[in-house]
Structure formats: C-alpha cells, structure tokens
FISE-948889 format. One record per atom (N, C-alpha, C, CB): residue in three letters; atom name; x, y, z. Coordinates in nm, 2 decimals. Each point is the difference from the previous one (the first is absolute). Glycine has a CB too. Example, Ala and Ser with C-alpha at 12.3 -4.5 7.8 and 13.67 -1.06 7.14 Angstrom:
<pts>
  residu  atome       x       y       z
     ALA      N    1.32   -0.57    0.78
     ALA     CA   -0.09    0.12    0.00
     ALA      C    0.09    0.12    0.00
     ALA     CB   -0.19   -0.12    0.12
     SER      N    0.15    0.23   -0.19
     SER     CA    0.09    0.11    0.00
     SER      C   -0.08    0.11    0.08
     SER     CB    0.12   -0.06   -0.22
</pts>
This chain:
<pts>
  residu  atome       x       y       z
     SER      N    0.07   -0.15   -0.03
     SER     CA   -0.09    0.17    0.04
     SER      C    0.12    0.09    0.00
     SER     CB   -0.21   -0.06    0.19
     SER      N    0.15    0.20   -0.23
     SER     CA    0.10    0.07    0.01
     SER      C   -0.04    0.13    0.10
     SER     CB    0.08   -0.09   -0.25
     PRO      N    0.01    0.10    0.30
     PRO     CA   -0.04    0.09    0.16
     PRO      C    0.00    0.11   -0.03
     PRO     CB    0.10   -0.12    0.17
     ASN      N   -0.13    0.18   -0.30
     ASN     CA   -0.04    0.16   -0.03
     ASN      C   -0.15    0.02   -0.10
     ASN     CB    0.30    0.08    0.01
     ASP      N   -0.33   -0.16   -0.01
     ASP     CA   -0.10    0.02   -0.06
     ASP      C   -0.11   -0.16    0.03
     ASP     CB    0.17    0.20   -0.20
     SER      N   -0.29   -0.10    0.30
     SER     CA   -0.11   -0.10    0.04
     SER      C   -0.13    0.00   -0.03
     SER     CB    0.12   -0.01    0.13
     VAL      N   -0.11    0.07   -0.32
     VAL     CA   -0.11   -0.03   -0.05
     VAL      C   -0.01   -0.07   -0.12
     VAL     CB   -0.05    0.16    0.11
     ARG      N    0.18   -0.19   -0.18
     ARG     CA    0.00   -0.08   -0.13
     ARG      C   -0.01   -0.16    0.07
     ARG     CB    0.15    0.20   -0.18
     PRO      N   -0.18   -0.33    0.08
     PRO     CA   -0.01   -0.10    0.11
     PRO      C    0.13   -0.06   -0.01
     PRO     CB   -0.23   -0.04    0.00
     ASP      N    0.26   -0.06    0.09
     ASP     CA    0.16   -0.07    0.01
     ASP      C   -0.02   -0.14   -0.04
     ASP     CB    0.10    0.13    0.21
     ALA      N    0.02   -0.18   -0.22
     ALA     CA    0.03   -0.10   -0.04
     ALA      C    0.04   -0.10    0.10
     ALA     CB    0.03    0.12   -0.18
     VAL      N    0.02   -0.25    0.22
     VAL     CA    0.08   -0.04    0.09
     VAL      C    0.05   -0.13   -0.09
     VAL     CB   -0.13    0.10    0.24
     GLN      N    0.26   -0.16   -0.16
     GLN     CA    0.10   -0.09   -0.08
     GLN      C    0.08   -0.05    0.10
     GLN     CB    0.01    0.10   -0.20
     ALA      N    0.00   -0.26    0.18
     ALA     CA    0.06   -0.08    0.07
     ALA      C    0.15    0.03    0.00
     ALA     CB   -0.17   -0.14   -0.04
     VAL      N    0.26    0.16    0.14
     VAL     CA    0.15    0.01    0.02
     VAL      C    0.05   -0.07    0.03
     VAL     CB    0.01    0.14    0.02
     GLU      N    0.14   -0.23   -0.02
     GLU     CA    0.07   -0.08    0.08
     GLU      C    0.09    0.12    0.09
     GLU     CB   -0.01   -0.23   -0.20
     VAL      N    0.09    0.24    0.26
     VAL     CA    0.11    0.10    0.04
     VAL      C    0.12   -0.10    0.04
     VAL     CB   -0.18    0.20    0.10
     LEU      N    0.26   -0.22   -0.19
     LEU     CA    0.13   -0.11    0.00
     LEU      C    0.08    0.17    0.05
     LEU     CB   -0.01   -0.28   -0.25
     GLY      N    0.09    0.24    0.35
     GLY     CA    0.13    0.10    0.09
     GLY      C   -0.12    0.10   -0.03
     GLY     CB    0.34   -0.05   -0.04
     ARG      N   -0.28    0.15   -0.03
     ARG     CA   -0.04    0.14    0.00
     ARG      C   -0.04    0.05   -0.10
     ARG     CB    0.13    0.03    0.12
     GLU      N   -0.23   -0.14   -0.20
     GLU     CA   -0.05    0.01   -0.13
     GLU      C   -0.12   -0.03    0.02
     GLU     CB    0.18   -0.05   -0.13
     ALA      N   -0.29    0.11    0.08
     ALA     CA   -0.14   -0.08   -0.02
     ALA      C    0.05   -0.01   -0.16
     ALA     CB   -0.23    0.12    0.19
     LEU      N    0.15   -0.24   -0.21
     LEU     CA   -0.02   -0.05   -0.12
     LEU      C   -0.17   -0.02   -0.01
     LEU     CB    0.27   -0.11   -0.02
     PRO      N   -0.35    0.18   -0.13
     PRO     CA   -0.11   -0.03   -0.02
     PRO      C   -0.03   -0.21   -0.03
     PRO     CB   -0.01    0.33   -0.09
     VAL      N   -0.07   -0.39    0.13
     VAL     CA   -0.05   -0.12   -0.02
     VAL      C   -0.13   -0.02   -0.02
     VAL     CB    0.16   -0.05    0.10
     SER      N   -0.21    0.17   -0.16
     SER     CA   -0.15   -0.04   -0.03
     SER      C   -0.01    0.14   -0.08
     SER     CB   -0.11   -0.17    0.23
     THR      N   -0.01    0.17   -0.32
     THR     CA   -0.06    0.07   -0.09
     THR      C   -0.04    0.12    0.11
     THR     CB   -0.09   -0.21   -0.18
     PRO      N    0.07    0.35    0.11
     PRO     CA   -0.11    0.10    0.09
     PRO      C   -0.16   -0.09   -0.01
     PRO     CB    0.15    0.28   -0.07
     VAL      N   -0.18   -0.26    0.15
     VAL     CA   -0.17    0.00    0.03
     VAL      C    0.00    0.14    0.04
     VAL     CB   -0.07   -0.25    0.10
     ASP      N   -0.04    0.33   -0.20
     ASP     CA   -0.06    0.14    0.00
     ASP      C   -0.10   -0.04    0.09
     ASP     CB    0.04    0.12   -0.23
     LEU      N   -0.08   -0.02    0.33
     LEU     CA   -0.09    0.02    0.09
     LEU      C   -0.11    0.12   -0.03
     LEU     CB    0.17   -0.11    0.15
     ALA      N   -0.29    0.08   -0.11
     ALA     CA   -0.15    0.14   -0.07
     ALA      C    0.06    0.16    0.03
     ALA     CB   -0.25   -0.17    0.11
     GLY      N    0.33    0.14    0.02
     GLY     CA    0.04    0.14    0.07
     GLY      C    0.11    0.01    0.05
     GLY     CB   -0.19    0.03    0.04
     ALA      N    0.21    0.08    0.03
     ALA     CA    0.16    0.01    0.11
     ALA      C    0.00   -0.02    0.12
     ALA     CB    0.07    0.14   -0.09
     VAL      N    0.02   -0.24    0.12
     VAL     CA    0.02   -0.04    0.13
     VAL      C    0.00    0.05    0.07
     VAL     CB    0.07   -0.08   -0.04
     GLN      N   -0.15    0.11    0.18
     GLN     CA    0.02    0.06    0.14
     GLN      C    0.12   -0.08    0.08
     GLN     CB   -0.26    0.09    0.01
     SER      N    0.23   -0.19    0.00
     SER     CA    0.07   -0.11    0.12
     SER      C    0.01   -0.17   -0.04
     SER     CB   -0.11    0.18    0.20
     MET      N    0.24   -0.19   -0.21
     MET     CA   -0.01   -0.15    0.00
     MET      C    0.09   -0.08    0.13
     MET     CB   -0.03    0.04   -0.28
     TRP      N   -0.02   -0.14    0.30
     TRP     CA    0.06   -0.12    0.12
     TRP      C   -0.04   -0.12    0.01
     TRP     CB    0.02    0.15    0.14
     THR      N    0.08   -0.20   -0.11
     THR     CA    0.02   -0.15    0.04
     THR      C   -0.12   -0.07    0.03
     THR     CB    0.20    0.06    0.08
     ALA      N   -0.26   -0.17   -0.06
     ALA     CA   -0.11   -0.04    0.00
     ALA      C    0.04   -0.10    0.14
     ALA     CB   -0.09    0.05   -0.28
     GLY      N    0.08    0.00    0.40
     GLY     CA    0.06   -0.10    0.10
     GLY      C    0.13   -0.02   -0.03
     GLY     CB   -0.18   -0.12    0.03
     ARG      N    0.18   -0.02    0.02
     ARG     CA    0.16   -0.11    0.03
     ARG      C   -0.01   -0.04   -0.16
     ARG     CB    0.00   -0.14    0.30
     ASN      N   -0.04    0.14   -0.31
     ASN     CA   -0.04   -0.04   -0.21
     ASN      C    0.04    0.10   -0.09
     ASN     CB   -0.23   -0.10    0.04
     SER      N    0.33    0.10   -0.05
     SER     CA    0.05    0.06   -0.12
     SER      C   -0.03    0.04   -0.12
     SER     CB    0.09   -0.08    0.09
     GLU      N   -0.13   -0.07   -0.12
     GLU     CA   -0.09   -0.01   -0.17
     GLU      C   -0.08    0.11   -0.02
     GLU     CB   -0.02   -0.24    0.00
     PHE      N   -0.06    0.28    0.13
     PHE     CA   -0.12    0.07   -0.04
     PHE      C    0.05    0.20    0.05
     PHE     CB   -0.21   -0.29    0.06
     VAL      N    0.15    0.37   -0.19
     VAL     CA   -0.04    0.13    0.07
     VAL      C   -0.05    0.06   -0.03
     VAL     CB    0.10    0.00    0.06
     ASN      N   -0.14    0.11    0.04
     ASN     CA   -0.12    0.04   -0.01
     ASN      C    0.04    0.13   -0.02
     ASN     CB   -0.13   -0.16    0.13
     GLY      N    0.00    0.24   -0.21
     GLY     CA    0.01    0.11   -0.03
     GLY      C   -0.09    0.09    0.02
     GLY     CB    0.11   -0.09   -0.12
     VAL      N   -0.11    0.22    0.07
     VAL     CA   -0.12    0.09   -0.04
     VAL      C    0.06    0.08   -0.09
     VAL     CB   -0.13    0.01    0.21
     MET      N    0.06    0.04   -0.32
     MET     CA    0.01    0.09   -0.06
     MET      C   -0.14    0.11   -0.04
     MET     CB    0.21   -0.16   -0.06
     LEU      N   -0.17    0.25    0.03
     LEU     CA   -0.11    0.13   -0.02
     LEU      C   -0.01   -0.03   -0.14
     LEU     CB    0.07    0.19    0.18
     ALA      N   -0.26   -0.21   -0.24
     ALA     CA   -0.02   -0.03   -0.12
     ALA      C   -0.02    0.08   -0.07
     ALA     CB   -0.06   -0.15    0.06
     PRO      N    0.07    0.24   -0.15
     PRO     CA    0.01    0.13   -0.05
     PRO      C   -0.15    0.02   -0.07
     PRO     CB    0.28    0.00   -0.04
     GLY      N   -0.36   -0.12    0.02
     GLY     CA   -0.11    0.04   -0.08
     GLY      C   -0.09   -0.01    0.10
     GLY     CB    0.05   -0.07   -0.23
     THR      N   -0.06    0.05    0.39
     THR     CA   -0.09    0.06    0.06
     THR      C    0.07    0.04    0.12
     THR     CB   -0.18   -0.11   -0.11
     GLY      N    0.29    0.13    0.11
     GLY     CA    0.04    0.08    0.13
     GLY      C   -0.01   -0.07    0.14
     GLY     CB   -0.07    0.19   -0.12
     ARG      N    0.06   -0.30    0.11
     ARG     CA   -0.01   -0.08    0.13
     ARG      C    0.13   -0.07    0.03
     ARG     CB   -0.24   -0.04   -0.04
     TYR      N    0.29   -0.01    0.13
     TYR     CA    0.06   -0.10    0.06
     TYR      C   -0.02   -0.13   -0.06
     TYR     CB   -0.02    0.13    0.18
     GLU      N    0.10   -0.24   -0.22
     GLU     CA   -0.04   -0.15   -0.07
     GLU      C    0.12   -0.05    0.06
     GLU     CB   -0.14    0.03   -0.26
     ALA      N    0.13   -0.20    0.41
     ALA     CA    0.11   -0.05    0.01
     ALA      C   -0.02   -0.11   -0.08
     ALA     CB    0.07    0.09    0.21
     PHE      N    0.06   -0.11   -0.23
     PHE     CA    0.04   -0.17   -0.07
     PHE      C    0.08   -0.06    0.10
     PHE     CB    0.04    0.06   -0.27
     THR      N    0.01   -0.20    0.16
     THR     CA    0.04   -0.12    0.07
     THR      C    0.13   -0.03   -0.12
     THR     CB   -0.29   -0.11    0.15
     LEU      N    0.40    0.08   -0.15
     LEU     CA    0.06   -0.05   -0.09
     LEU      C    0.09   -0.10    0.06
     LEU     CB   -0.03    0.20   -0.12
     SER      N    0.03   -0.37    0.08
     SER     CA    0.05   -0.09    0.02
     SER      C    0.09   -0.02   -0.11
     SER     CB   -0.17   -0.07    0.14
     VAL      N    0.35    0.04   -0.07
     VAL     CA    0.07   -0.03   -0.08
     VAL      C    0.04   -0.19    0.00
     VAL     CB    0.07    0.29    0.01
     ALA      N   -0.06   -0.36   -0.11
     ALA     CA    0.08   -0.12    0.01
     ALA      C    0.11    0.01   -0.06
     ALA     CB   -0.16   -0.12    0.01
     CYS      N    0.25    0.04    0.03
     CYS     CA    0.16   -0.02   -0.05
     CYS      C    0.05   -0.09   -0.02
     CYS     CB    0.05    0.13    0.10
     GLY      N   -0.04   -0.16   -0.18
     GLY     CA    0.03   -0.12   -0.09
     GLY      C    0.12   -0.06    0.04
     GLY     CB   -0.11    0.08   -0.19
     ARG      N    0.16   -0.11    0.30
     ARG     CA    0.11   -0.07    0.02
     ARG      C   -0.04   -0.12    0.11
     ARG     CB    0.16    0.23   -0.07
</pts>
C-alpha cells in the first residue's frame, strides 16, 4: 500500500525475506480500496486481517487473506 495515498486502491503481494532482501513470491492481488490497516490473525501467520476504505461507498470494509506456502 502507499503511505502517501489513502484514496486510490492498493494491491498486496507476498514476499520472502532472505537476509536483508525482500523478494516477491506471488503476483500482486488488486484490492477494491485503499488499505487502512493489516495484521496477522492470532498465532497463525497464514492469515492476515485487514481494513480498507471502499472508494465507491466511502465505508470501511474488512477482509481476510490466506497464504499457502508451497514448501
């Protein structure tokens, strides 16, 4: 997400951190609105909860993303 723009839609992408470098491991997923907040869902880091601001309605919407590792 962009820290300077809370109006335009964001995208999320999985990355793997190797040493000090973050490498993309998925294609970006476009969201309908601007991400306001994201956090892991409890102890299970395979799920992420988030809140975005929907541009069409001006209302906040919650979402959950899941990640499946191929290892």
